[in-house]
C-alpha positions as CSV (number, residue, x, y, z in Angstrom):
1,M,184.3,70.0,169.2
2,A,182.5,66.7,168.3
3,D,179.0,65.5,166.9
4,H,177.1,63.4,169.3
5,F,174.3,61.1,168.3
6,I,171.7,59.1,169.9
7,Q,170.7,55.9,167.7
8,G,168.2,53.3,167.7
9,S,165.9,51.2,165.7
10,F,163.3,48.7,166.4
11,A,159.9,47.2,165.5
12,F,156.9,46.0,167.0
13,T,153.4,44.6,166.1
14,C,150.2,46.2,167.0
15,S,146.6,46.6,165.9
16,N,145.7,48.4,162.8
17,A,143.7,51.0,165.1
18,E,146.9,51.5,167.5
19,A,149.2,51.8,164.4
20,A,146.7,54.7,163.1
21,L,146.9,56.4,166.6
22,I,150.6,56.1,166.6
23,E,150.6,57.8,163.1
24,E,148.1,60.5,163.9
25,A,150.3,61.4,167.0
26,W,153.7,61.2,164.9
27,Q,151.9,63.7,162.5
28,L,150.6,66.2,165.6
29,A,154.0,66.1,166.7
30,A,155.6,67.1,163.1
31,D,152.7,69.8,162.9
32,L,153.5,71.3,166.2
33,M,157.1,71.2,165.6
34,G,156.8,73.0,162.2
35,D,154.4,75.5,163.6
36,F,151.9,74.2,161.3
37,E,148.2,74.3,162.3
38,P,147.4,70.3,163.1
39,A,144.6,68.4,161.5
40,P,141.6,67.8,163.7
41,I,142.7,65.5,166.5
42,S,140.8,62.3,166.8
43,D,138.9,61.6,170.0
44,E,140.8,58.4,170.2
45,L,143.9,60.5,170.5
46,L,142.7,62.8,172.9
47,A,141.6,59.9,175.1
48,A,145.1,58.3,174.9
49,F,146.6,61.7,175.9
50,P,143.9,63.3,178.5
51,P,144.9,66.9,179.1
52,T,147.0,67.8,181.9
53,I,146.3,71.6,181.7
54,G,142.6,72.1,182.0
55,D,142.4,74.7,179.0
56,K,145.1,73.1,176.7
57,P,143.4,70.0,175.1
58,L,147.1,69.1,173.7
59,S,148.7,69.4,177.1
60,G,148.5,65.6,177.6
61,F,150.4,64.8,174.6
62,T,153.1,67.5,174.9
63,A,153.7,66.4,178.4
64,I,155.5,63.2,177.2
65,F,158.1,65.2,175.6
66,D,161.1,66.6,177.9
67,D,160.1,70.2,176.6
68,A,156.4,70.6,175.7
69,N,157.4,73.4,173.3
70,F,159.8,71.0,171.3
71,P,157.4,67.9,170.8
72,D,159.9,65.6,168.8
73,F,160.5,62.0,168.7
74,G,164.1,62.6,166.9
75,A,163.1,59.5,164.7
76,D,161.3,58.4,161.5
77,I,158.4,55.9,161.6
78,R,157.1,53.2,159.1
79,V,154.2,51.4,159.2
80,A,153.5,48.2,157.2
81,N,150.3,46.1,157.4
82,S,150.9,42.5,158.1
83,I,150.2,39.9,155.2
84,E,149.6,36.9,157.7
85,D,147.3,38.9,159.8
86,P,145.3,41.8,158.2
87,K,144.1,43.1,161.8
88,T,147.8,44.0,162.7
89,C,150.8,46.1,161.5
90,T,154.5,46.3,162.1
91,V,155.4,49.6,163.3
92,T,159.3,50.2,162.9
93,I,160.9,53.5,164.6
94,Y,164.4,54.4,163.6
95,S,166.8,57.2,163.8
96,T,170.6,57.8,163.5
97,I,171.0,61.2,164.9
98,D,168.7,62.3,167.8
99,F,166.4,59.3,168.8
100,Q,164.2,60.2,171.8
101,P,163.6,57.2,174.2
102,W,161.3,58.7,176.8
103,P,158.8,60.1,174.5
104,I,158.9,57.0,172.2
105,A,158.3,55.0,175.1
106,G,155.3,57.2,176.0
107,L,153.7,57.3,172.8
108,I,153.8,53.3,172.6
109,Q,152.4,53.0,176.1
110,R,149.7,55.4,175.7
111,C,148.6,54.1,171.8
112,C,149.0,50.4,172.2
113,Q,147.4,49.4,175.7
114,S,145.6,46.2,173.8
115,S,149.0,44.9,172.4
116,L,151.1,45.5,175.6
117,A,148.3,43.7,177.4
118,V,149.5,40.5,175.2
119,A,153.2,41.5,175.4
120,P,155.7,44.3,176.2
121,V,157.3,46.1,173.9
122,G,161.3,46.5,173.9
123,F,163.9,48.7,172.6
124,D,167.5,49.7,173.0
125,W,169.6,52.7,171.7
126,S,173.2,53.9,171.8
127,F,175.0,57.3,172.3
128,T,177.9,57.8,170.1
129,C,180.4,60.6,169.2
130,T,182.8,61.4,166.4
131,K,185.6,61.9,169.0
132,P,186.7,59.8,171.8
133,Y,185.5,61.8,174.6
134,L,185.0,60.6,178.1
135,D,181.4,59.6,178.6
136,S,180.5,60.1,175.2
137,F,179.4,56.7,174.5
138,G,176.8,53.9,176.1
139,G,173.2,53.7,175.6
140,G,170.5,51.9,177.4
141,W,167.4,50.0,177.2
142,C,163.7,50.4,177.5
143,A,160.6,47.9,178.3
144,V,157.2,49.2,177.9
145,F,154.2,47.6,179.7
146,P,150.6,48.7,179.9
147,D,151.1,50.0,183.4
148,R,154.9,51.2,183.5
149,I,157.9,52.2,181.6
150,E,161.1,50.9,182.5
151,I,164.1,52.9,181.3
152,E,168.0,52.1,182.2
153,F,171.2,53.6,180.8
154,T,174.2,51.3,180.3
155,R,176.0,53.5,182.8
156,E,173.7,52.8,185.5
157,A,173.9,49.1,184.9
158,L,177.7,49.5,184.7
159,S,177.9,51.1,188.2
160,K,175.6,48.3,189.8
161,A,177.8,45.7,188.2
162,L,181.1,47.4,189.8
163,D,179.2,47.8,193.0
164,G,178.6,44.0,193.1
165,V,174.9,44.7,192.6
166,I,174.5,42.7,189.6
167,S,176.1,39.6,189.4
């Protein structure tokens, strides 16, 4: 038996309004995971995550997770105001156990459209294991753009390189 971990840590800059939207979404996920009654949802958050199921207003939000019944980013978040530019914040997302790249990328794409129009956000992560099991190590990278999310695992990149696709 071994323990497997998905680890990641990165930071990006966005507007105060975008950071507030990320914090609201992060709290909503925590409330839903804990079976708590969520705080009233802002119109901005509902607009960023329009419903995918007509009678379920949060279905657009829970759709970014692999399991809509388990809305967890697997990470912690820290938001700090910028001293140099009072209109921006630095958002740091980090985890040493269960970092979830797809939902985190989806959150950034939906909440930070204005900032992503200026520059994409990128991050990487690692898979680690407490024992040297085959296929238990690796990682990946993600680039978030206003109109798409590109994610690739190191195993995919290695296969391409071994096949001569990457030079």
